[in-house]
C-alpha positions as CSV (number, residue, x, y, z in Angstrom):
1,M,0.0,0.0,0.0
2,S,2.9,2.4,-0.6
3,D,2.9,5.7,-2.3
4,Q,6.2,7.5,-2.7
5,L,7.4,11.1,-3.1
6,N,8.8,12.6,-6.2
7,S,9.8,16.1,-5.4
8,G,12.7,17.9,-3.8
9,T,13.7,20.7,-1.4
10,D,14.5,23.2,-4.2
11,R,11.9,22.1,-6.6
12,R,10.3,25.5,-7.1
13,T,13.6,27.1,-8.0
14,F,14.2,24.3,-10.5
15,L,10.7,24.9,-12.1
16,K,11.3,28.5,-12.6
17,Q,14.7,27.9,-14.2
18,A,13.3,25.1,-16.4
19,A,10.2,26.9,-17.6
20,G,11.6,27.5,-21.0
21,A,13.2,24.1,-21.5
22,A,10.3,22.5,-23.4
23,F,12.2,19.7,-25.0
24,A,15.1,19.3,-22.5
25,S,13.6,16.1,-21.0
26,G,13.9,13.6,-23.8
27,I,10.9,14.4,-26.0
28,D,11.4,12.9,-29.4
29,A,9.4,13.4,-32.7
30,H,7.2,10.5,-32.0
31,S,6.3,12.0,-28.6
32,Y,5.6,15.4,-30.2
33,A,3.1,13.9,-32.6
34,R,1.0,13.0,-29.6
35,I,0.7,16.6,-28.2
36,L,-2.9,17.5,-27.3
37,G,-2.9,20.6,-29.5
38,A,-1.8,18.4,-32.5
39,N,-4.3,15.6,-32.3
40,D,-6.5,16.2,-29.2
41,R,-4.9,13.4,-27.3
42,I,-4.6,14.0,-23.5
43,R,-1.1,13.2,-22.2
44,L,-0.6,12.4,-18.5
45,G,2.2,12.0,-16.1
46,Q,2.1,9.8,-13.0
47,L,3.7,11.4,-9.9
48,G,4.2,8.7,-7.3
49,C,4.4,5.1,-8.5
50,G,3.2,3.1,-5.4
51,S,0.2,0.9,-5.3
52,R,-2.4,3.7,-5.8
53,S,-0.6,4.8,-8.9
54,Q,-1.2,1.3,-10.3
55,G,-4.9,2.1,-9.9
56,H,-4.4,5.5,-11.6
57,V,-2.9,3.9,-14.6
58,H,-5.6,1.3,-14.7
59,M,-8.3,4.0,-14.5
60,V,-6.7,5.9,-17.4
61,Q,-6.5,2.7,-19.4
62,L,-10.3,2.2,-18.9
63,A,-11.0,5.8,-19.7
64,S,-9.0,5.6,-22.9
65,K,-11.9,3.5,-24.4
66,Q,-14.0,6.7,-24.3
67,I,-11.4,9.5,-24.5
68,A,-8.1,9.8,-26.3
69,V,-5.8,9.7,-23.4
70,E,-2.6,8.0,-22.4
71,T,0.1,7.9,-19.7
72,V,3.4,9.1,-21.2
73,A,5.6,9.7,-18.1
74,V,6.1,8.2,-14.7
75,C,8.0,9.7,-11.8
76,D,9.2,8.3,-8.4
77,I,12.3,8.6,-6.4
78,W,12.3,4.8,-5.7
79,S,13.8,3.0,-8.7
80,L,11.8,-0.2,-8.1
81,A,8.5,1.7,-8.0
82,R,9.3,3.4,-11.3
83,E,10.2,0.1,-12.9
84,R,6.9,-1.5,-11.9
85,R,4.9,1.4,-13.3
86,V,6.8,1.5,-16.5
87,A,6.0,-2.2,-17.1
88,Q,2.3,-1.5,-16.5
89,V,2.2,1.5,-18.8
90,K,3.9,-0.5,-21.6
91,E,1.2,-3.1,-21.4
92,A,-1.7,-0.7,-21.0
93,F,-0.8,1.8,-23.8
94,S,1.8,0.0,-26.0
95,L,4.3,2.8,-25.4
96,T,7.4,3.2,-23.2
97,P,6.9,6.2,-20.9
98,Q,9.6,8.6,-20.0
99,T,10.9,8.0,-16.5
100,Y,11.9,10.6,-13.9
101,K,13.4,10.4,-10.4
102,Y,12.4,14.0,-9.5
103,S,9.1,15.7,-10.3
104,E,10.5,19.0,-11.3
105,E,12.1,17.3,-14.3
106,M,8.8,15.9,-15.4
107,L,6.9,19.1,-14.8
108,A,9.3,21.0,-17.0
109,R,7.9,19.2,-20.0
110,N,5.4,21.3,-21.9
111,D,3.7,18.3,-23.7
112,I,2.2,16.9,-20.6
113,D,-1.4,18.1,-20.0
114,G,-2.2,16.6,-16.6
115,V,-0.5,14.9,-13.7
116,M,-2.0,12.3,-11.3
117,I,-0.6,12.4,-7.8
118,A,-0.4,9.2,-5.7
119,T,2.2,9.9,-3.1
120,G,2.2,9.9,0.7
121,D,-0.7,11.7,2.6
122,F,1.6,14.5,3.8
123,Q,2.9,15.1,0.3
124,H,-0.4,15.6,-1.6
125,A,-1.0,19.3,-1.0
126,K,2.6,20.4,-1.6
127,L,2.9,18.5,-4.8
128,C,-0.5,19.7,-6.0
129,V,0.9,23.3,-5.7
130,D,3.9,22.3,-7.8
131,V,1.8,20.7,-10.5
132,V,-0.6,23.7,-10.7
133,R,2.2,26.3,-10.8
134,A,3.8,24.3,-13.6
135,G,0.6,24.9,-15.6
136,K,-0.7,21.3,-15.5
137,D,-4.1,20.1,-14.6
138,C,-4.1,17.7,-11.6
139,Y,-5.7,14.7,-10.2
140,V,-4.7,14.5,-6.5
141,E,-5.4,11.7,-4.2
142,K,-7.2,12.2,-0.9
143,P,-6.6,13.4,1.7
144,F,-6.2,16.7,-0.1
145,A,-4.1,17.8,2.8
146,N,-3.4,16.9,6.5
147,V,-1.8,20.2,7.6
148,L,-4.1,23.2,7.7
149,S,-1.6,25.7,6.4
150,E,-0.8,23.4,3.4
151,A,-4.5,23.0,2.7
152,K,-4.9,26.7,2.5
153,E,-1.9,27.3,0.3
154,A,-3.0,24.5,-2.1
155,R,-6.6,25.7,-2.3
156,D,-5.6,29.3,-2.9
157,T,-3.0,28.3,-5.5
158,V,-5.5,26.3,-7.4
159,K,-8.2,28.9,-7.2
160,A,-5.8,31.6,-8.5
161,S,-5.0,29.4,-11.5
162,K,-6.9,28.2,-14.5
163,Q,-6.0,24.5,-13.8
164,M,-8.6,21.8,-13.5
165,V,-8.0,19.9,-10.2
166,Q,-9.9,16.8,-9.3
167,V,-9.6,15.3,-5.8
168,G,-9.6,11.5,-5.6
169,S,-12.9,11.5,-3.7
170,Q,-14.5,9.2,-6.3
171,H,-17.9,8.9,-4.7
172,R,-18.8,12.4,-5.9
173,S,-19.1,10.9,-9.4
174,E,-21.1,7.8,-8.4
175,P,-24.8,7.6,-9.2
176,Y,-26.1,6.1,-6.0
177,Q,-24.3,8.6,-3.8
178,L,-25.7,11.4,-6.0
179,A,-29.2,9.9,-5.8
180,V,-29.1,10.0,-2.0
181,R,-28.1,13.6,-2.2
182,D,-31.0,14.4,-4.4
183,L,-33.4,12.5,-2.1
184,I,-32.3,14.6,0.8
185,R,-32.5,17.8,-1.2
186,A,-36.0,16.9,-2.2
187,G,-37.0,16.6,1.5
188,R,-37.8,12.8,1.4
189,I,-36.7,12.3,5.0
190,G,-37.0,15.8,6.3
191,S,-34.3,17.8,8.0
192,I,-31.2,15.7,9.0
193,V,-30.5,15.2,12.6
194,H,-27.8,12.5,12.6
195,I,-25.5,10.8,10.1
196,E,-23.6,7.7,11.3
197,Q,-20.9,5.7,9.5
198,E,-19.3,2.5,10.9
199,W,-16.8,1.0,8.5
200,N,-14.9,-2.1,9.9
201,V,-12.4,-4.7,8.8
202,N,-10.4,-7.3,10.8
203,E,-6.9,-6.9,9.4
204,E,-3.6,-5.3,10.2
205,R,-4.1,-2.7,7.4
206,W,-1.2,-0.8,5.9
207,R,1.4,-2.9,7.7
208,F,4.0,-5.1,5.9
209,V,4.4,-3.6,2.5
210,D,7.1,-4.9,0.1
211,V,8.7,-7.3,2.5
212,D,11.0,-9.7,0.6
213,T,9.9,-12.9,2.3
214,G,6.2,-12.2,2.1
215,I,3.7,-12.8,4.8
216,S,0.8,-15.2,4.4
217,R,-2.7,-14.6,5.7
218,E,-2.2,-17.6,8.0
219,M,0.8,-16.0,9.5
220,L,-1.0,-12.7,10.1
221,E,-3.9,-14.6,11.8
222,D,-1.5,-16.5,14.0
223,R,-2.2,-14.9,17.4
224,K,1.2,-16.2,18.7
225,M,3.1,-14.3,16.0
226,Q,5.9,-12.1,17.4
227,W,5.5,-8.7,15.7
228,K,9.1,-7.7,16.3
229,E,10.3,-10.8,14.3
230,W,8.3,-9.6,11.3
231,L,9.3,-6.0,11.7
232,D,12.9,-7.0,11.4
233,R,12.4,-8.8,8.1
234,K,14.3,-7.5,5.1
235,S,12.4,-4.9,2.9
236,Q,12.5,-4.6,-0.8
237,L,13.2,-0.9,-0.2
238,K,16.9,-0.1,0.2
239,E,18.1,3.4,1.1
240,E,20.5,3.6,-1.8
241,D,17.6,3.0,-4.3
242,T,15.7,6.1,-3.2
243,D,16.2,9.6,-1.8
244,W,15.1,9.5,1.9
245,K,15.7,13.3,2.6
246,R,13.5,14.3,-0.3
247,W,10.9,11.8,0.7
248,L,10.6,13.6,4.0
249,L,9.6,16.8,2.1
250,G,10.4,19.3,4.8
251,K,9.6,17.0,7.8
252,P,12.2,17.0,10.6
253,Y,15.0,14.6,9.7
254,Q,15.0,11.1,11.2
255,P,17.0,8.0,10.3
256,F,15.9,6.0,7.2
257,D,13.2,3.4,8.0
258,P,11.6,1.3,5.3
259,H,8.5,0.8,7.5
260,V,8.0,4.5,7.9
261,Y,8.6,5.1,4.1
262,L,6.2,2.3,2.9
263,E,3.8,2.2,5.8
264,F,3.6,5.9,6.5
265,R,-0.2,5.7,7.3
266,L,0.7,4.1,10.7
267,Y,2.9,7.0,11.8
268,K,1.5,10.2,13.1
269,K,4.2,12.6,11.7
270,F,3.2,11.6,8.2
271,S,-0.5,10.6,8.3
272,S,-3.4,10.3,10.7
273,G,-4.2,6.9,9.3
274,L,-7.9,6.2,9.6
275,F,-8.9,9.9,9.7
276,D,-6.8,10.7,6.6
277,Q,-7.7,7.6,4.6
278,W,-11.2,6.6,5.5
279,M,-12.8,9.5,7.3
280,S,-11.8,11.8,4.4
281,H,-14.2,9.7,2.3
282,G,-16.8,9.6,5.0
283,S,-16.8,13.3,5.7
284,D,-16.8,14.1,2.0
285,L,-20.0,12.0,1.6
286,V,-21.6,13.9,4.4
287,H,-20.8,17.1,2.7
288,L,-22.1,15.8,-0.6
289,W,-25.4,14.6,0.9
290,T,-26.0,17.7,3.0
291,D,-24.4,20.5,1.0
292,E,-22.3,21.4,4.1
293,S,-18.7,22.6,3.7
294,Y,-17.2,22.9,7.2
295,P,-17.9,21.6,10.7
296,E,-18.7,23.5,13.9
297,S,-16.9,21.2,16.2
298,V,-15.0,17.9,16.3
299,V,-14.0,15.5,19.1
300,A,-12.3,12.1,18.6
301,N,-11.1,9.1,20.7
302,G,-9.7,5.6,20.2
303,G,-6.5,3.7,20.4
304,V,-4.4,0.7,19.3
305,F,-6.4,-2.2,20.6
306,A,-6.0,-5.0,18.0
307,W,-2.7,-4.6,16.2
308,K,0.1,-3.9,18.7
309,D,2.8,-3.9,16.1
310,G,4.5,-0.6,16.9
311,R,2.1,1.6,15.0
312,E,1.3,5.0,16.3
313,N,-2.0,5.8,14.7
314,P,-5.2,4.2,16.1
315,D,-6.6,0.9,14.8
316,T,-9.9,1.8,16.4
317,C,-11.4,5.3,16.4
318,V,-14.6,7.3,16.8
319,A,-15.2,10.9,16.0
320,A,-18.2,13.1,16.6
321,V,-18.7,16.2,14.4
322,T,-21.4,18.9,14.6
323,Y,-22.4,21.0,11.6
324,P,-23.9,24.5,11.2
325,K,-27.2,23.2,9.8
326,G,-27.8,21.5,13.2
327,F,-27.0,17.8,13.0
328,L,-24.4,15.3,14.4
329,Y,-22.1,13.2,12.3
330,T,-20.4,10.2,13.9
331,Y,-17.7,8.2,12.3
332,K,-16.3,4.9,13.6
333,T,-13.9,2.2,12.4
334,V,-12.7,-1.0,14.1
335,F,-9.7,-2.9,12.7
336,G,-10.2,-5.8,15.1
337,N,-13.7,-6.9,14.1
338,S,-15.5,-6.7,10.7
339,Y,-19.1,-7.0,11.8
340,R,-21.6,-5.3,9.5
341,S,-20.3,-2.0,8.2
342,F,-23.1,0.5,7.5
343,S,-24.1,4.1,7.1
344,R,-27.3,5.7,8.3
345,I,-28.9,9.1,7.6
346,Q,-31.6,10.0,10.1
347,G,-34.1,12.7,9.3
348,R,-37.1,14.0,11.1
349,D,-39.4,12.3,8.6
350,G,-37.5,9.0,7.8
351,T,-34.2,7.2,7.4
352,I,-31.8,6.3,4.6
353,A,-29.7,3.3,5.4
354,N,-26.6,2.0,3.5
355,Y,-25.5,-1.6,3.8
356,G,-21.8,-2.1,3.5
357,G,-18.6,-0.2,4.0
358,E,-17.2,2.9,2.3
359,G,-18.6,3.4,-1.1
360,A,-21.3,0.7,-0.9
361,S,-24.2,1.4,-3.3
362,L,-27.0,-0.5,-1.5
363,F,-29.2,2.2,0.0
364,T,-32.7,1.9,1.3
365,V,-35.2,4.6,2.3
366,S,-38.2,4.5,4.5
367,S,-40.4,6.6,6.9
368,E,-39.1,4.4,9.8
369,G,-38.0,6.6,12.7
370,G,-39.8,9.7,11.3
371,R,-42.7,11.6,12.7
372,S,-45.3,10.1,10.5
373,E,-45.7,8.1,7.2
374,Y,-44.5,9.8,4.1
375,D,-47.5,11.7,2.6
376,G,-46.4,11.9,-1.0
377,S,-45.9,15.7,-0.8
378,V,-42.7,15.4,-2.9
379,P,-43.7,14.2,-6.4
380,E,-42.0,11.0,-7.3
381,T,-41.3,12.4,-10.8
382,S,-39.1,15.1,-9.2
383,L,-36.6,12.4,-8.0
384,P,-33.9,10.7,-10.1
385,I,-34.7,7.3,-8.5
386,N,-37.6,5.1,-7.8
387,A,-38.7,6.8,-4.6
388,P,-40.7,4.6,-2.2
389,V,-44.0,5.5,-0.7
390,G,-45.0,4.3,2.8
391,D,-43.1,3.4,5.9
392,H,-41.6,0.1,4.6
393,E,-38.0,0.0,3.6
394,E,-37.4,0.1,-0.2
395,I,-34.2,-0.2,-2.2
396,V,-32.9,3.0,-3.9
397,R,-32.4,2.2,-7.6
398,V,-30.9,4.4,-10.4
399,A,-31.9,3.9,-14.0
400,G,-29.0,3.0,-16.2
401,A,-26.7,2.2,-13.3
402,E,-25.4,-1.1,-12.1
403,Q,-27.6,-3.0,-9.6
404,P,-26.9,-1.8,-6.1
405,N,-24.8,-4.0,-3.8
406,S,-23.2,-4.0,-0.3
407,E,-19.7,-3.8,-1.7
408,G,-20.0,-0.9,-4.2
409,P,-17.4,0.0,-6.9
410,G,-13.7,-0.5,-6.3
411,D,-11.2,2.3,-5.9
412,D,-10.4,2.4,-9.6
413,S,-13.4,4.6,-10.6
414,V,-13.4,5.1,-14.3
415,I,-16.4,7.4,-14.1
416,H,-14.4,9.8,-11.8
417,V,-11.3,10.0,-13.8
418,T,-13.4,10.4,-17.0
419,N,-15.1,13.3,-15.3
420,W,-11.7,14.9,-14.8
421,L,-10.6,14.3,-18.4
422,K,-13.8,15.9,-19.7
423,S,-13.2,18.8,-17.4
424,M,-9.7,19.2,-18.9
425,Q,-11.4,19.4,-22.3
426,S,-14.3,21.7,-21.4
427,R,-12.5,23.8,-18.7
428,V,-15.6,23.2,-16.5
429,Q,-14.9,22.4,-12.8
430,P,-14.9,18.6,-12.1
431,N,-17.1,16.8,-9.6
432,A,-14.6,16.8,-6.7
433,N,-13.0,20.2,-6.9
434,V,-10.5,21.9,-4.7
435,N,-13.2,23.4,-2.4
436,H,-14.4,19.8,-1.7
437,G,-10.9,18.7,-0.9
438,F,-10.4,21.7,1.4
439,S,-13.6,20.9,3.2
440,H,-12.8,17.2,4.0
441,S,-9.3,18.3,5.1
442,I,-10.7,20.6,7.8
443,V,-12.6,17.7,9.3
444,I,-9.8,15.1,9.3
445,I,-7.2,17.6,10.5
446,M,-9.5,18.6,13.4
447,A,-10.2,14.9,14.2
448,A,-6.5,14.0,14.3
449,Q,-5.7,17.0,16.5
450,S,-8.6,16.2,18.8
451,Y,-7.5,12.5,19.1
452,W,-3.9,13.4,20.0
453,S,-4.8,16.3,22.3
454,G,-7.9,14.9,24.0
455,Q,-9.7,18.2,23.4
456,K,-12.9,19.1,21.7
457,L,-12.0,21.5,18.9
458,Y,-14.0,24.2,17.0
459,W,-13.8,25.7,13.5
460,D,-13.8,29.5,13.0
461,P,-15.0,30.0,9.5
462,R,-14.1,33.7,9.5
463,S,-10.4,33.3,10.4
464,E,-10.2,29.7,9.0
465,E,-8.5,28.5,12.1
466,I,-9.0,25.7,14.6
467,V,-9.7,27.0,18.1
468,D,-10.4,25.5,21.5
469,H,-13.6,27.3,22.2
470,P,-17.1,27.7,20.7
471,V,-17.3,30.3,17.9
472,S,-20.3,32.7,18.0
473,S,-22.3,32.9,14.9
């Protein structure tokens, strides 16, 4: 589950110096023939070649059946990661991509239209700034940012530019999530009072990546396993094959550690783990469904209860978030038990339930829990789905979409990346724009800070700062 960095400490200076070097990075005549202006083909670079980048290349390959697009460059400071992605691109697009160790070299090319960022959580915002300032459109993975000052700088940089930036919150492009939003907007369940999400798995999650000897499921399930023994196993990542100081990207120096590099989601200096990775999706769905953009307050708790393997970030957590419209959002994840993940949206006049974990498309709607039976005051024809009538639970269905299920689509959302590619062509904002990324960043940053401080925290929308006291309206 690794995502590596591809930028450096003096990257902005390099970009300024290299702005006029259009063909200094190995662009040949064959490459030039592919330029977007010449034949309307979109040319992409992959920034970060870890496991999520594999999904990015796959999404682009799927999208190429609808839009003329290809990946022409890959960039990562780890040589093995670059090699893996080159092999995938060759197979997917029948071309050999240019390879780069440092992102400023790739960004100096003027024949690349967009860049997809799949690096570490703490690197997303800074690299998004670099990509946008280089004049490229950008697809940046979530979390958009996990440091507030970096979230502000990235948002402001994007908004001051003409670039099309899509955040990797793919559920904003999916039909069932949008149908739920439209049901709520139409008043089907009345005003919202509570949204609850509980997304569980029973696994070590994000531990043991690229270990030479490999670890079987049976070994991981062995309750007698000594964690230290496995933590000492040899990694495929060797310090001489990467650039550790540049991977840190401004973080205080510490000795090289392949576990930190590859399993950064377990270490609080680089990620908040569950809040960054899963609650970023959860809170973004809440914002999509309710048209909210920032919280009033956040308080979080949890701990490491199941996987005592040296990780710092919790394997079990809960966060309670209040919103200006007057409802409570609770988010919970357990890594030590996988019992029945779900989401539930409770309104004064009914309930929308979701069966399954993050992204599941099986929703039901009913008047259960509401003040009275649904009276049909909202015309069914005004809704984009088969809206139920009565107090019994009925499945939400969307015409033309795949049948709903409790698993939902995978992470490789072709509909989401296609939305970005069409945005690049039309210059119309994509479904998950920079404002949406900034909004989920506020929530997860507050949740992480609350977890580590033990304090209830508040958002001041005027100063855009996190404070320790209620903010008057």
